[in-house]
N, C-alpha and C positions, 0 to 999 in steps of 0.2 A: 376411495377416497383417499389422497392424497396423503393427508397424514396417517392413515393407518397403514398404508403401504410400508412408506418410511419407518414407522414405529416398529412392524413385524422386521424388516431388514435389519433395522438396528439390534433388535432383538437373536438374531441369526449370527449375525458377524460378532455379538462384543466377546467370544474368546480371541479372536481375531486379533481384536485391537487392543486389547489387554497382553498378548501376548508382544504384538508388536513392539507396546510401549514399554513390556519388561527389557526386551531386547533393548531399544534405544537406550535405556535410564544404565544397562550395565554397560555399556560401554559410550558413554559420552565421548563428546570432542570439542574441545574450546574454540572459539571465534576463527574464522578464515580457517581452520583444520577439518572441517568435518567432511573428511575424504570417504570413512567408512559409510557414515550416516547418510549423506549423498546415494552413495552405494547399494546402501540398503534401499532406500526408497524409489531409486531406479527400478532395483529386482520388482519391488511390491507392483510399478507400474508398469513394467511389462507382463508381470502375469496376469494385471486386467486388461493389457491388449490399449493402452491408454497413451497417446503420440505426448513424447516431453522433451525437451530441448534445456542443455545448460545454459546456464547464466552466472555472471560473478564468479567464476570458477567451479566452487561448490553448490549453488543455486539451482532451481531447478523449476522449469515455468512448462506446466501441462494443460492439456483441454480436452474435454469430453464435452461433444456437442452434441445435442438430443437429434434425434430422427426426423422431428418434424421443425418444417421453416420457419426461421427469424433469425432478424439480426441481433437481437438483445444480448449482452456478455454481463455478466457478473464474475469479479474476482475473490478467490477466498484465498488468505495468508495463513501460514502456520511459520515458523523460525524453527531454526534445528540446531542453534550452539548450546553447548553449556558452560559450567563457573569454574573459576579455579579456587572450589572449595573441597574438603577432604569430607567425604559421606561417613556420618554417624549410624546412620539406620543398620537395624541389623536387620534385611529381609534377603529372600532369595535372589532379588534382583536387585542386588547392591553395586553400585560401581566396580569396575575392575579395572579403571584404568585410576591409580594412586593421585588423587588432589587433582581430579575433574569429576564435577559432579552437575547432575541434571535437577539442580536445584532451583529452577524458576518453573520449570513444568513446560518446558520445550519440548519433550519427549511425547507428553499428552497431546501438544498441537499438533506436533508430525504423527504422530500414532490417527489422532482423529480425524484430520485432513485427507489421510489415507483412508479410515471406515469410510469418511465420508466419500471419496472418490468411489470405494468398490459398491456402495446404494446408488450412486447417481450412474454406473456404467448399468447398472441392473434396470434401471429406469427409463434408457436412454431412448427406448421405443417410445416413450409414451411423454416425454417433454420435449418442448422448443426452446432453441435457445442455446448458448454455449456457456459453460462455465469454466473459467481460468483457475487451475491451484499453482499457487506462488508456496512453493518452499524456498524459504529465502535463509540464507547463515547469516552470520556473526551480528543481531541485534543487540549484542551485551559491548559492542567494542565500538568505537570511535573509527572511521565514520557511519557504521552503520551500513549491514548488507541490503538494507531497502535502499538508502541512496543510492548506489551503486545499481541496483536492481532499474531503478527507475531509468537511469543515466544509460543502460545499454539496453532500454525499451521493454523494458516488462511490462508497461501500461499502453504497448502498443500493437498491432495487428497480431487479435483485434484488439482494440482498445477498449475495456469494460466501463460500462455503465456506473457503475461503483468499486467499490474496495473493501470486502470486512473481514474481519478477524475477532479471534476470539483468546481468551487469557485466563488462567486460571486465576483464581483467587481463595486462600486458606481463611479469609474471614467469611465467605460465604459457605451456607451451609450446602453438600451434597445434595443436587435436586433443585437448584435452584441457580439463576442466572442473574447479574444486573446491567442496568444501562444508564447512562447519561448522556444526556443531549449537550450539544455546542462544545464549550470549552472544558475538556477533560484530566489531560495530564498535562506537565510543566515541561518548558523546555530544558536541558540542559546543557551548561557550561563548565568544563574544567580550570580550574585558577591556579598556578603555578609563580610565586614570588620567594624571589631571593633578596633580603635581605644583606647589604653591605655595611660592615662597620670595621672596626679597628681590634683585633683579640688581643689579649694580655691577662696578666694578674689579677684574679677577682680580689685580691686588696687593694689593688691601685686602679680602683675604676678610672678617679679621675684621668690616667693617662692614655685610656681605652676611648673607643665610641663604640657600646653595648648594642650590638644587632639584637639581641634578646629582647633588651626594652622598648628597641624603635619595634623591631615585630607584634610586641606584645603591644603597645596603641596602636598599630593598623588593626591588630585585630578588632579590638574594641571600637575604633574608629569607624572599621564599614559596616558596621553593624546600625552604622544612622543612615548607611543611603536607603535600607531597608525602612528601619523606622520614623525618618524624619525627611526622608527625599521622594520616596515611594508611593504613588498615589494609593492610600488604603485599600478601594476596591480593587486591586490589581495582587493575585496571590505573588509574595517572590521570597524567595528561602535563599541565605545567603550562610553556608555553615564551613568552617575549614577543620578537617579531621587527621590534618600531619604536620607536624612542628616537629622540626631537626636541628636539633642546635646541639653541635657536637664538639661540646667543651666537655666541664668538668666543675666538679664543687667550689673550686678554684682556679680555673678555665675561664676566662669570658673568649669565644669563638670569633674567629673573622665572619662568619657567615651564618644565616638562619636561614631554612626552606623552609614554605608555607604551600599547603595543598590544600586544595577545597572545592566547592562547587557554590554555583549561582543558580535560581532555577525561579522561572516565572511563565508570566501566563499573554504576553505583550510583546509583540515584536519589537515594537517602536521604542516603550520602555526599555527591553533588554539593551538595545544599543546603548542607550544613553547611560543606562546602569554601568556598562563596560570604562565608559567615558570616566564617569566621576568615580569609582572606585581605584582606576587605574591613577588620575590626576589625586587621590585623595592619600593614595597609599604612597607616591613619589614625595608629593609635597612633604609629607610628615616625617618621612625620612631624611631628608634634606633639612630639614628644618630641625631635626636632632643631630646633623652631623653625618650623616651616615648616606646611601643612597639603596635605590631598589629596582630590581627589573619587575616589572609584574606583569604577566604572560596569563592570555586568555584563549583557553583554547575552545573553538565553539563546535558545541556538540547539537544536540538532535533538537529539533523544533517542537513548539508544543503541539499537541494534539486536540483536534477538533473534531465533534462527532456531529456530521450535516444533520442539520434538525428534522428535517422531510425524510430522506433516510433512515434515521435512526427512528421516529416515530414508527414508520413502516415495518423496521423489523422486529422492533418492541412488540408490535402489536403480533408480528407471526409468532413470536417468542409466545407470546400470549396464549394463541390457539393451539401451539405445539402443547406447553407445559400446564398451561393452565394460570389466571393471572394472580393466583397466590404463592407462585414459584418464581416469580418476576420482580426483582427490587430494584428500588432507587440507590444511583451511586452518587456520593459527593466527589468533589475534585478532589485532586491526588498528585501531589508533587513531585512523586517519582515522573521518571523520563522513561521512553520508551519510542523503537525509533520508526515504529507506524506513525508515527505522526508524518512522516515524510511523505506516505501514501496521502494524509488527511490534507496537506496545503497543496496535493495538485492533482484530487478526483475528490470526488463524495465519498466519504469513508465512513464504516461505523467502528467501533472497537467496542466489545463488550465481558463481562466478566463471565467464568465459567465456576462454579462454587464446587470447592473441594474438601472440605471441611466435615469430617466424622469426629464429634469429640466421644462418642461412645467408644471408638476405636484408637483415642488416643492422635487422630490424625488434625494437630492444630498448628505446626510449627509455621512461621512464615516463609516465605520466598528469602530466599538468597542466606541460608542457615545449612547446617549441615545434617540437620533432624528433619530437614521438610520433605513430605511426602504427600501423595492425596488419595482418597478414596477412589479407586477404581470403579466403581459405579458409576462416576460422574461420566465416566466414557461413553456411557452408552445414551446417554444424554448429549455430549460433545457432537459424537457424529449423525445422529436424528436429526438434533437441531438447525445446525450448519445447511445439511442436505436440505432440509425444511425451507428454510430461508432461502439458499439461494433460487430454488423452481419458485417459488412463491414472487420472490424478488423480479426472476426471468419473466412472469406473465401465467403461470402454469396455478 
């Protein structure tokens, strides 16, 4: 029985997958600089006799072909980059690269996909179809490694019928996974605003055009875009996380710099919101005697899980883990460049539970104390192999 075979193989390679994850965690690399990570992945693929090619500089695409005839192709994706965070965990596999940390679980994704590859190579004689493995760079940095790999043809020759990805989720207990069909994650845009005024002495405001006051009004006014212009049925978030006004207690600066993010789940509204925000900010600055440069750096699109595919994959997960270990997910306003795959192909992006409260493994992603329950690696490797082969019709 396929499930029993995969469960046995996942148990057999558990220590190997954990060792790979710990090596990657100890040696994190930032987006677009995953050179040693890429070399490590290729070395493991070489050991397994899996053919591959480079793409998007540090990216890798590999193929595992079953020995039974079939034109069916399924793609599995893992990302490889780390974040500019200094790790605070006191563990044997702590990051050796100061200021760089696998704080989003990409070490788990990469080691898991290598483990899945190991399982699939052991079953080549028994399955039909082709599994395409995508080891992707730079999920954490615009324009996103997914967009670059798609441009270079990662979804061609052969073209997969679907793309499947998994991502760690510290809100879900280890041993469980989560799914959501349809729109799941938000688009993301970066906003950069420079407010121009006329600086001077804080005791003589009548002689100045205060960019701090203008910037304050702009921040507050722009919230109307979400609360009064957006359709309430469309999730939208506008947040400013950085305000720089290099004056002093008695010095009004010439300029103020704002940086923020806009997120939503509708491309038509996204474009409209961009125009509304720019017009409102520029108009308010002008009305108050100043001016502003309003720039939007377009980021990832929203992520949508194709409904039929997601229902099938969820069913396979229930077969493999039991229905009690498969949870429903709510929409999440974070962003993920897997969304690029979902915009051009049938895609399913699900969540791997990594939380273990008894061991204190509860920190969120993108924090210096993030870690995972490594028992989840057994599940992650076997489940993805099972999903791939079942989706191929085996």
